[in-house]
Z-matrix of the N, CA and C atoms (Angstrom, degrees):
N
C 1 1.405
C 2 1.578 1 102.16
N 3 1.412 2 111.71 1 145.07
C 4 1.377 3 114.09 2 -177.93
C 5 1.535 4 115.42 3 -82.89
N 6 1.319 5 117.62 4 147.29
C 7 1.471 6 121.21 5 -176.17
C 8 1.495 7 101.81 6 -144.71
N 9 1.274 8 118.69 7 78.97
C 10 1.507 9 123.70 8 -177.37
C 11 1.491 10 109.42 9 73.13
N 12 1.357 11 112.16 10 -133.89
C 13 1.409 12 116.67 11 -177.87
C 14 1.501 13 114.87 12 -95.24
N 15 1.257 14 117.31 13 7.07
C 16 1.494 15 125.83 14 -178.81
C 17 1.578 16 108.54 15 -127.38
N 18 1.385 17 114.06 16 69.07
C 19 1.443 18 117.22 17 175.31
C 20 1.540 19 117.80 18 -65.68
N 21 1.367 20 108.13 19 136.72
C 22 1.495 21 117.06 20 -173.84
C 23 1.455 22 108.25 21 -88.98
N 24 1.493 23 115.11 22 121.97
C 25 1.565 24 109.54 23 178.67
C 26 1.475 25 109.61 24 -68.97
N 27 1.337 26 113.30 25 154.94
C 28 1.382 27 123.33 26 -170.60
C 29 1.544 28 118.00 27 -129.52
N 30 1.479 29 110.74 28 -10.87
C 31 1.466 30 117.90 29 -173.80
C 32 1.571 31 111.36 30 -65.38
N 33 1.370 32 111.18 31 170.88
C 34 1.394 33 123.57 32 175.44
C 35 1.568 34 108.25 33 -145.27
N 36 1.317 35 111.66 34 159.73
C 37 1.421 36 120.53 35 176.41
C 38 1.524 37 114.39 36 -117.10
N 39 1.320 38 116.67 37 143.48
C 40 1.481 39 118.46 38 177.07
C 41 1.491 40 106.81 39 -137.70
N 42 1.299 41 112.30 40 127.35
C 43 1.525 42 124.31 41 -176.47
C 44 1.614 43 103.85 42 -63.06
N 45 1.297 44 112.38 43 143.08
C 46 1.536 45 119.32 44 173.16
C 47 1.398 46 108.85 45 -135.19
N 48 1.317 47 125.50 46 174.06
C 49 1.481 48 127.30 47 -172.89
C 50 1.592 49 109.58 48 -73.26
N 51 1.364 50 115.22 49 -23.63
C 52 1.513 51 114.35 50 177.23
C 53 1.536 52 113.61 51 -119.33
N 54 1.274 53 120.79 52 26.44
C 55 1.488 54 126.79 53 -175.64
C 56 1.439 55 119.15 54 151.76
N 57 1.264 56 109.47 55 -116.87
C 58 1.667 57 114.32 56 176.09
C 59 1.517 58 103.67 57 -167.12
N 60 1.293 59 105.49 58 156.86
C 61 1.573 60 115.90 59 173.56
C 62 1.485 61 107.06 60 -106.73
N 63 1.406 62 111.35 61 136.95
C 64 1.499 63 116.57 62 173.40
C 65 1.468 64 99.95 63 -102.87
N 66 1.337 65 117.60 64 132.21
C 67 1.473 66 126.59 65 179.67
C 68 1.524 67 109.68 66 -121.36
N 69 1.339 68 111.68 67 129.77
C 70 1.474 69 117.99 68 174.66
C 71 1.571 70 107.88 69 -135.00
N 72 1.369 71 117.21 70 144.87
C 73 1.438 72 116.27 71 179.41
C 74 1.546 73 108.43 72 -139.81
N 75 1.361 74 112.01 73 152.85
C 76 1.444 75 120.00 74 172.19
C 77 1.578 76 106.05 75 -137.39
N 78 1.377 77 114.74 76 148.81
C 79 1.312 78 122.98 77 176.25
C 80 1.543 79 110.95 78 -104.05
N 81 1.336 80 122.49 79 135.15
C 82 1.521 81 124.39 80 177.47
C 83 1.493 82 105.13 81 -122.95
N 84 1.348 83 110.31 82 147.61
C 85 1.521 84 117.17 83 174.26
C 86 1.514 85 112.74 84 -91.23
N 87 1.385 86 117.00 85 51.33
C 88 1.463 87 123.14 86 179.63
C 89 1.408 88 105.78 87 -140.79
N 90 1.410 89 117.78 88 160.49
C 91 1.469 90 126.03 89 176.59
C 92 1.524 91 113.81 90 -63.39
N 93 1.369 92 114.93 91 148.99
C 94 1.386 93 124.48 92 179.36
C 95 1.545 94 107.50 93 -46.42
N 96 1.217 95 122.17 94 -51.22
C 97 1.484 96 130.43 95 -174.93
C 98 1.602 97 107.15 96 -52.98
N 99 1.283 98 116.87 97 -47.45
C 100 1.498 99 118.14 98 177.97
C 101 1.460 100 114.23 99 -62.39
N 102 1.324 101 115.73 100 -48.96
C 103 1.466 102 115.91 101 173.92
C 104 1.606 103 113.44 102 -57.32
N 105 1.264 104 116.25 103 -38.19
C 106 1.435 105 120.26 104 179.41
C 107 1.629 106 107.87 105 -56.29
N 108 1.394 107 111.54 106 -47.68
C 109 1.520 108 114.83 107 177.86
C 110 1.569 109 112.82 108 -55.45
N 111 1.334 110 112.22 109 -39.89
C 112 1.535 111 116.92 110 -179.71
C 113 1.552 112 109.56 111 -64.73
N 114 1.367 113 117.53 112 -27.53
C 115 1.416 114 115.36 113 -178.45
C 116 1.478 115 114.13 114 -93.79
N 117 1.326 116 120.75 115 -11.62
C 118 1.444 117 120.79 116 -170.26
C 119 1.571 118 111.34 117 -125.21
N 120 1.295 119 120.86 118 -19.44
C 121 1.448 120 119.41 119 -176.19
C 122 1.510 121 110.47 120 -91.58
N 123 1.298 122 116.41 121 124.96
C 124 1.549 123 119.83 122 -168.08
C 125 1.597 124 111.04 123 -61.87
N 126 1.346 125 117.07 124 -31.91
C 127 1.472 126 117.82 125 175.75
C 128 1.531 127 112.85 126 -67.25
N 129 1.286 128 120.96 127 -30.71
C 130 1.445 129 128.12 128 176.29
C 131 1.442 130 111.77 129 -81.13
N 132 1.301 131 119.60 130 -47.80
C 133 1.436 132 121.39 131 -179.82
C 134 1.523 133 110.15 132 -59.83
N 135 1.342 134 116.36 133 -38.13
C 136 1.499 135 118.53 134 177.03
C 137 1.473 136 113.73 135 -56.19
N 138 1.267 137 118.60 136 -24.23
C 139 1.468 138 120.85 137 -178.80
C 140 1.468 139 116.06 138 -83.49
N 141 1.332 140 117.29 139 -13.19
C 142 1.572 141 114.10 140 176.21
C 143 1.508 142 111.91 141 -133.34
N 144 1.346 143 125.14 142 -18.26
C 145 1.391 144 126.43 143 179.47
C 146 1.552 145 114.13 144 -136.30
N 147 1.263 146 119.34 145 -49.71
C 148 1.445 147 120.11 146 -176.49
C 149 1.497 148 112.75 147 172.95
N 150 1.285 149 115.32 148 171.91
C 151 1.469 150 120.84 149 179.47
C 152 1.465 151 111.84 150 -106.71
N 153 1.427 152 120.13 151 138.34
C 154 1.405 153 122.02 152 171.44
C 155 1.433 154 113.53 153 -117.38
N 156 1.427 155 118.55 154 156.28
C 157 1.437 156 123.72 155 178.76
C 158 1.465 157 106.83 156 -133.12
N 159 1.287 158 117.27 157 148.47
C 160 1.375 159 119.17 158 173.53
C 161 1.567 160 109.80 159 136.82
N 162 1.317 161 113.37 160 -172.78
C 163 1.457 162 116.94 161 173.14
C 164 1.514 163 111.79 162 -107.89
N 165 1.295 164 116.52 163 110.80
C 166 1.408 165 120.06 164 -170.28
C 167 1.628 166 111.51 165 -75.22
N 168 1.351 167 114.22 166 158.79
C 169 1.437 168 114.57 167 178.48
C 170 1.670 169 107.05 168 159.25
N 171 1.276 170 116.77 169 150.85
C 172 1.483 171 118.33 170 -178.10
C 173 1.540 172 104.27 171 -60.16
N 174 1.335 173 116.54 172 135.65
C 175 1.374 174 127.79 173 -176.89
C 176 1.574 175 117.58 174 76.40
N 177 1.383 176 114.70 175 -1.71
C 178 1.467 177 112.86 176 177.04
C 179 1.526 178 109.93 177 -98.52
N 180 1.281 179 113.27 178 165.27
C 181 1.415 180 123.31 179 -174.65
C 182 1.562 181 108.21 180 -115.51
N 183 1.373 182 118.39 181 128.83
C 184 1.452 183 121.94 182 175.92
C 185 1.461 184 105.61 183 -115.99
N 186 1.370 185 118.36 184 168.11
C 187 1.509 186 125.07 185 176.88
C 188 1.425 187 103.20 186 -98.93
N 189 1.337 188 113.40 187 136.55
C 190 1.468 189 118.06 188 177.89
C 191 1.548 190 110.81 189 -131.29
N 192 1.335 191 120.16 190 139.53
C 193 1.379 192 122.17 191 177.49
C 194 1.562 193 108.94 192 -132.03
N 195 1.244 194 120.94 193 121.41
C 196 1.455 195 130.49 194 176.51
C 197 1.510 196 110.30 195 -55.89
N 198 1.279 197 124.48 196 128.71
C 199 1.338 198 122.16 197 -176.34
C 200 1.566 199 116.71 198 -85.57
N 201 1.378 200 114.17 199 -24.11
C 202 1.432 201 123.30 200 -175.90
C 203 1.412 202 118.34 201 -110.33
N 204 1.349 203 115.89 202 24.35
C 205 1.553 204 124.27 203 -178.25
C 206 1.528 205 106.06 204 -117.63
N 207 1.331 206 111.24 205 131.10
C 208 1.554 207 115.29 206 177.46
C 209 1.591 208 110.15 207 -62.12
N 210 1.260 209 114.17 208 128.25
C 211 1.588 210 116.20 209 171.32
C 212 1.442 211 112.94 210 72.25
N 213 1.418 212 120.70 211 6.57
C 214 1.444 213 115.76 212 -170.94
C 215 1.493 214 107.97 213 -73.08
N 216 1.358 215 114.46 214 133.81
C 217 1.442 216 118.71 215 179.48
C 218 1.508 217 111.21 216 -108.54
N 219 1.327 218 117.99 217 154.49
C 220 1.465 219 120.84 218 -174.29
C 221 1.536 220 109.36 219 -57.08
N 222 1.225 221 115.64 220 144.38
C 223 1.487 222 123.26 221 179.43
C 224 1.572 223 110.02 222 -136.63
N 225 1.396 224 115.55 223 161.52
C 226 1.344 225 120.71 224 178.82
C 227 1.556 226 112.49 225 -76.86
N 228 1.390 227 112.67 226 136.59
C 229 1.505 228 119.64 227 174.40
C 230 1.475 229 107.41 228 -130.97
N 231 1.327 230 120.30 229 120.02
C 232 1.390 231 125.29 230 177.20
C 233 1.475 232 109.99 231 -96.33
N 234 1.291 233 114.07 232 136.19
C 235 1.441 234 124.85 233 -174.49
C 236 1.644 235 102.82 234 -92.52
N 237 1.386 236 113.06 235 108.10
C 238 1.537 237 113.96 236 179.92
C 239 1.562 238 113.97 237 -93.67
N 240 1.257 239 113.47 238 -24.60
C 241 1.556 240 117.51 239 172.11
C 242 1.563 241 108.14 240 -153.00
N 243 1.340 242 109.31 241 146.29
C 244 1.499 243 122.33 242 175.46
C 245 1.482 244 111.72 243 -149.21
N 246 1.346 245 114.86 244 110.22
C 247 1.443 246 121.51 245 -178.76
C 248 1.537 247 106.48 246 -125.35
N 249 1.299 248 118.74 247 78.77
C 250 1.580 249 125.78 248 -172.09
C 251 1.623 250 102.14 249 -59.72
N 252 1.331 251 113.85 250 139.05
C 253 1.411 252 132.36 251 -6.81
C 254 1.527 253 110.55 252 -102.69
N 255 1.252 254 120.88 253 36.38
C 256 1.545 255 123.85 254 -167.73
C 257 1.532 256 118.77 255 -117.87
N 258 1.371 257 112.58 256 -28.27
C 259 1.499 258 115.06 257 -171.10
C 260 1.488 259 110.54 258 -151.05
N 261 1.491 260 111.96 259 131.60
C 262 1.403 261 113.70 260 179.15
C 263 1.616 262 100.46 261 -143.16
N 264 1.385 263 115.77 262 135.51
C 265 1.456 264 125.23 263 -174.84
C 266 1.459 265 103.35 264 -126.19
N 267 1.342 266 119.01 265 138.96
C 268 1.533 267 124.40 266 175.06
C 269 1.579 268 110.60 267 -140.80
N 270 1.333 269 111.92 268 156.17
C 271 1.400 270 118.88 269 168.95
C 272 1.562 271 105.74 270 -121.92
N 273 1.350 272 116.66 271 124.31
C 274 1.413 273 119.83 272 176.94
C 275 1.473 274 111.76 273 -83.20
N 276 1.290 275 122.64 274 146.31
C 277 1.433 276 125.95 275 -176.17
C 278 1.405 277 113.35 276 -67.88
N 279 1.364 278 117.71 277 163.51
C 280 1.404 279 122.74 278 -173.73
C 281 1.656 280 114.53 279 -53.09
N 282 1.370 281 105.64 280 -34.76
C 283 1.600 282 108.23 281 -177.14
C 284 1.517 283 106.74 282 -69.58
N 285 1.294 284 124.00 283 -9.00
C 286 1.429 285 123.08 284 174.23
C 287 1.436 286 112.96 285 -116.08
N 288 1.265 287 118.17 286 25.20
C 289 1.468 288 125.51 287 174.49
C 290 1.510 289 117.40 288 94.27
N 291 1.351 290 115.94 289 -1.54
C 292 1.536 291 115.64 290 178.05
C 293 1.462 292 111.62 291 69.51
N 294 1.298 293 125.66 292 23.33
C 295 1.477 294 127.36 293 -168.92
C 296 1.587 295 107.69 294 -75.98
N 297 1.322 296 109.30 295 151.17
C 298 1.516 297 117.01 296 171.60
C 299 1.471 298 106.12 297 -121.39
N 300 1.454 299 110.13 298 126.01
C 301 1.415 300 122.04 299 -173.06
C 302 1.542 301 112.50 300 -129.13
N 303 1.218 302 117.91 301 147.05
C 304 1.449 303 123.33 302 175.91
C 305 1.515 304 111.28 303 -132.09
N 306 1.313 305 118.72 304 144.97
C 307 1.454 306 122.40 305 169.17
C 308 1.487 307 108.19 306 -125.12
N 309 1.308 308 115.08 307 134.84
C 310 1.517 309 123.16 308 -179.06
C 311 1.579 310 105.51 309 -121.52
N 312 1.333 311 114.67 310 127.38
C 313 1.467 312 116.73 311 176.00
C 314 1.586 313 106.76 312 -114.07
N 315 1.357 314 113.33 313 132.08
C 316 1.497 315 117.87 314 -172.75
C 317 1.524 316 104.91 315 -138.08
N 318 1.387 317 115.60 316 143.79
C 319 1.397 318 118.82 317 178.63
C 320 1.494 319 109.77 318 -67.94
N 321 1.198 320 117.89 319 146.64
C 322 1.500 321 126.04 320 -179.43
C 323 1.585 322 112.10 321 -149.08
N 324 1.262 323 113.08 322 102.47
C 325 1.476 324 115.89 323 -174.67
C 326 1.541 325 108.17 324 59.64
N 327 1.325 326 114.35 325 -133.12
C 328 1.513 327 117.34 326 174.75
C 329 1.418 328 119.41 327 -84.78
N 330 1.357 329 114.47 328 9.47
C 331 1.487 330 118.85 329 -174.26
C 332 1.484 331 106.49 330 -134.14
N 333 1.358 332 117.15 331 -141.09
C 334 1.492 333 120.37 332 175.69
C 335 1.580 334 107.25 333 -153.56
N 336 1.268 335 111.08 334 168.43
C 337 1.469 336 123.69 335 175.39
C 338 1.572 337 106.41 336 -117.99
N 339 1.257 338 113.09 337 131.38
C 340 1.497 339 124.82 338 172.47
C 341 1.491 340 108.99 339 -104.14
N 342 1.351 341 122.66 340 119.58
C 343 1.368 342 122.95 341 175.99
C 344 1.521 343 107.87 342 -116.58
N 345 1.297 344 117.65 343 132.82
C 346 1.448 345 127.64 344 179.12
C 347 1.547 346 102.78 345 -101.61
N 348 1.373 347 111.45 346 131.75
C 349 1.493 348 115.68 347 171.13
C 350 1.524 349 107.67 348 -122.87
N 351 1.317 350 117.07 349 118.56
C 352 1.343 351 123.81 350 174.01
C 353 1.494 352 112.86 351 -102.18
N 354 1.382 353 117.11 352 107.11
C 355 1.429 354 118.02 353 179.62
C 356 1.439 355 113.13 354 -73.72
N 357 1.331 356 118.75 355 110.07
C 358 1.521 357 122.75 356 -173.08
C 359 1.503 358 109.64 357 -98.94
N 360 1.294 359 115.99 358 134.87
C 361 1.501 360 116.68 359 168.28
C 362 1.433 361 107.45 360 -75.76
N 363 1.370 362 117.46 361 170.13
C 364 1.514 363 119.29 362 -171.53
C 365 1.412 364 109.08 363 -72.37
N 366 1.417 365 123.87 364 -14.30
C 367 1.439 366 121.00 365 -176.28
C 368 1.530 367 109.79 366 -87.24
N 369 1.319 368 121.74 367 -9.52
C 370 1.470 369 120.55 368 -172.31
C 371 1.600 370 104.73 369 -86.66
N 372 1.257 371 117.13 370 137.19
C 373 1.473 372 128.13 371 176.53
C 374 1.570 373 112.69 372 -85.09
N 375 1.320 374 117.11 373 104.20
C 376 1.567 375 115.48 374 -178.04
C 377 1.576 376 113.01 375 -55.22
N 378 1.445 377 117.33 376 -21.73
C 379 1.315 378 117.85 377 179.86
C 380 1.527 379 112.48 378 -71.55
N 381 1.347 380 118.61 379 -14.56
C 382 1.433 381 122.25 380 -177.35
C 383 1.603 382 109.50 381 -94.01
N 384 1.428 383 115.22 382 -27.74
C 385 1.469 384 115.07 383 -175.16
C 386 1.607 385 109.58 384 -109.43
N 387 1.280 386 116.10 385 -28.80
C 388 1.609 387 113.64 386 -175.58
C 389 1.533 388 110.12 387 -55.41
N 390 1.408 389 117.98 388 -51.93
C 391 1.501 390 116.54 389 -176.50
C 392 1.570 391 112.74 390 -54.63
N 393 1.339 392 116.28 391 -33.93
C 394 1.416 393 119.56 392 -176.22
C 395 1.562 394 110.73 393 -71.40
N 396 1.362 395 118.20 394 -37.85
C 397 1.409 396 119.15 395 174.15
C 398 1.639 397 115.15 396 -71.64
N 399 1.312 398 113.93 397 -27.20
C 400 1.392 399 118.91 398 170.87
C 401 1.578 400 109.63 399 -62.98
N 402 1.354 401 110.27 400 -43.61
C 403 1.457 402 108.60 401 178.60
C 404 1.423 403 120.21 402 -67.43
N 405 1.414 404 112.64 403 -40.85
C 406 1.428 405 113.68 404 178.05
C 407 1.441 406 117.71 405 -66.99
N 408 1.321 407 121.57 406 -36.34
C 409 1.421 408 124.84 407 173.89
C 410 1.520 409 116.27 408 -66.35
N 411 1.387 410 116.40 409 -29.89
C 412 1.454 411 122.83 410 169.51
C 413 1.522 412 110.61 411 -72.18
N 414 1.350 413 119.21 412 -34.18
C 415 1.400 414 125.31 413 177.64
C 416 1.621 415 105.64 414 -68.40
N 417 1.247 416 120.73 415 -31.62
C 418 1.463 417 121.25 416 175.41
C 419 1.526 418 109.16 417 -69.97
N 420 1.290 419 118.09 418 -37.89
C 421 1.486 420 119.83 419 -178.48
C 422 1.579 421 105.14 420 -67.95
N 423 1.284 422 116.75 421 -41.94
C 424 1.541 423 120.13 422 -177.32
C 425 1.467 424 109.87 423 -68.76
N 426 1.349 425 119.54 424 -40.76
C 427 1.497 426 118.17 425 -178.58
C 428 1.597 427 109.61 426 -66.74
N 429 1.310 428 109.79 427 -44.69
C 430 1.548 429 112.11 428 179.16
C 431 1.463 430 115.37 429 -60.80
N 432 1.361 431 120.93 430 -31.36
C 433 1.326 432 123.60 431 176.29
C 434 1.542 433 114.55 432 -87.19
N 435 1.345 434 116.17 433 3.37
C 436 1.533 435 119.27 434 -176.70
C 437 1.475 436 118.10 435 77.74
N 438 1.365 437 116.65 436 14.20
C 439 1.481 438 118.56 437 -179.15
C 440 1.576 439 111.28 438 -95.26
N 441 1.285 440 113.84 439 168.00
C 442 1.447 441 121.43 440 175.84
C 443 1.550 442 110.57 441 -62.70
N 444 1.366 443 116.27 442 154.25
C 445 1.452 444 116.16 443 171.05
C 446 1.473 445 115.37 444 -58.02
N 447 1.335 446 114.15 445 156.67
C 448 1.506 447 118.20 446 -177.86
C 449 1.596 448 104.91 447 -83.33
N 450 1.256 449 118.33 448 174.05
C 451 1.482 450 123.17 449 -171.46
C 452 1.544 451 106.72 450 -104.25
N 453 1.257 452 118.55 451 116.42
C 454 1.568 453 121.91 452 -178.97
C 455 1.403 454 112.91 453 -59.07
N 456 1.313 455 123.30 454 -28.15
C 457 1.450 456 125.66 455 177.13
C 458 1.480 457 113.27 456 -61.02
N 459 1.368 458 115.99 457 -24.70
C 460 1.531 459 119.10 458 175.32
C 461 1.487 460 110.93 459 -76.08
N 462 1.314 461 122.05 460 -7.72
C 463 1.438 462 123.41 461 -170.31
C 464 1.564 463 106.82 462 -113.71
N 465 1.242 464 115.41 463 -43.12
C 466 1.559 465 120.39 464 -172.78
C 467 1.551 466 107.20 465 -132.69
N 468 1.362 467 109.73 466 125.82
C 469 1.417 468 135.62 467 13.09
C 470 1.578 469 114.71 468 -93.35
N 471 1.235 470 116.34 469 5.04
C 472 1.495 471 123.95 470 -172.48
C 473 1.526 472 112.67 471 -53.96
N 474 1.446 473 121.04 472 -33.81
C 475 1.382 474 121.44 473 -178.86
C 476 1.515 475 112.14 474 -104.27
N 477 1.230 476 114.70 475 3.10
C 478 1.523 477 113.80 476 179.24
C 479 1.562 478 113.57 477 -59.03
N 480 1.303 479 118.49 478 -40.89
C 481 1.512 480 118.40 479 177.08
C 482 1.416 481 114.20 480 -59.80
N 483 1.248 482 120.89 481 -39.08
C 484 1.548 483 125.67 482 178.06
C 485 1.571 484 107.53 483 -54.92
N 486 1.374 485 118.11 484 -46.31
C 487 1.422 486 116.90 485 -178.06
C 488 1.504 487 114.99 486 -76.72
N 489 1.421 488 112.98 487 -36.59
C 490 1.410 489 118.15 488 175.33
C 491 1.580 490 110.26 489 -58.20
N 492 1.270 491 120.13 490 -41.32
C 493 1.416 492 127.22 491 176.45
C 494 1.478 493 108.88 492 -64.49
N 495 1.344 494 126.55 493 -41.85
C 496 1.443 495 130.55 494 178.47
C 497 1.559 496 104.95 495 -57.26
N 498 1.300 497 121.21 496 -50.43
C 499 1.356 498 125.29 497 -174.41
C 500 1.546 499 107.78 498 -65.89
N 501 1.348 500 122.40 499 -42.01
C 502 1.402 501 123.03 500 176.21
C 503 1.541 502 119.08 501 -58.54
N 504 1.332 503 109.66 502 -28.32
C 505 1.587 504 118.06 503 179.96
C 506 1.412 505 112.49 504 -97.21
N 507 1.363 506 119.34 505 1.83
C 508 1.445 507 124.04 506 -179.58
C 509 1.429 508 118.25 507 -66.39
N 510 1.301 509 125.77 508 124.38
C 511 1.478 510 122.62 509 176.47
C 512 1.529 511 111.20 510 -73.84
N 513 1.317 512 114.31 511 154.85
C 514 1.439 513 120.04 512 176.41
C 515 1.504 514 110.89 513 -77.38
N 516 1.334 515 115.96 514 156.82
C 517 1.555 516 118.92 515 -175.92
C 518 1.646 517 102.67 516 -83.10
């Protein structure tokens, strides 16, 4: 969660049979349906992570371009699960690393919690990807609140050691 210019990393790792899951969560004081709109509507996603085009649906592929990455070109993203307004799972195309991601939205008090799960294979260094997801989730909070995007330099490489340490302490499955 962000705290000025020194955001505190919040992610955790969980060992799985084929690698590990990187989990990060944020709580928002808005209804689940509003957060779902921030996760799925291209005009809103463009304000915190990137814009997508195409016809969405389970099994379909859309084109997605990160908005805050230098020189990032659109890539294929296949929607593997979509259960509005609670669960979205996607696979990024090979040009974007072939990553498997899930987002789960759950009610929490008067608002909701958004949990991002990045299914990492054993070769992926959490120190390279964890800070980026911290950045993008804090960007979601900023966009939803009408604030300017957060600064990537406050996250990477500053938080890499936190994630490298998590990986070193991780028990085997």
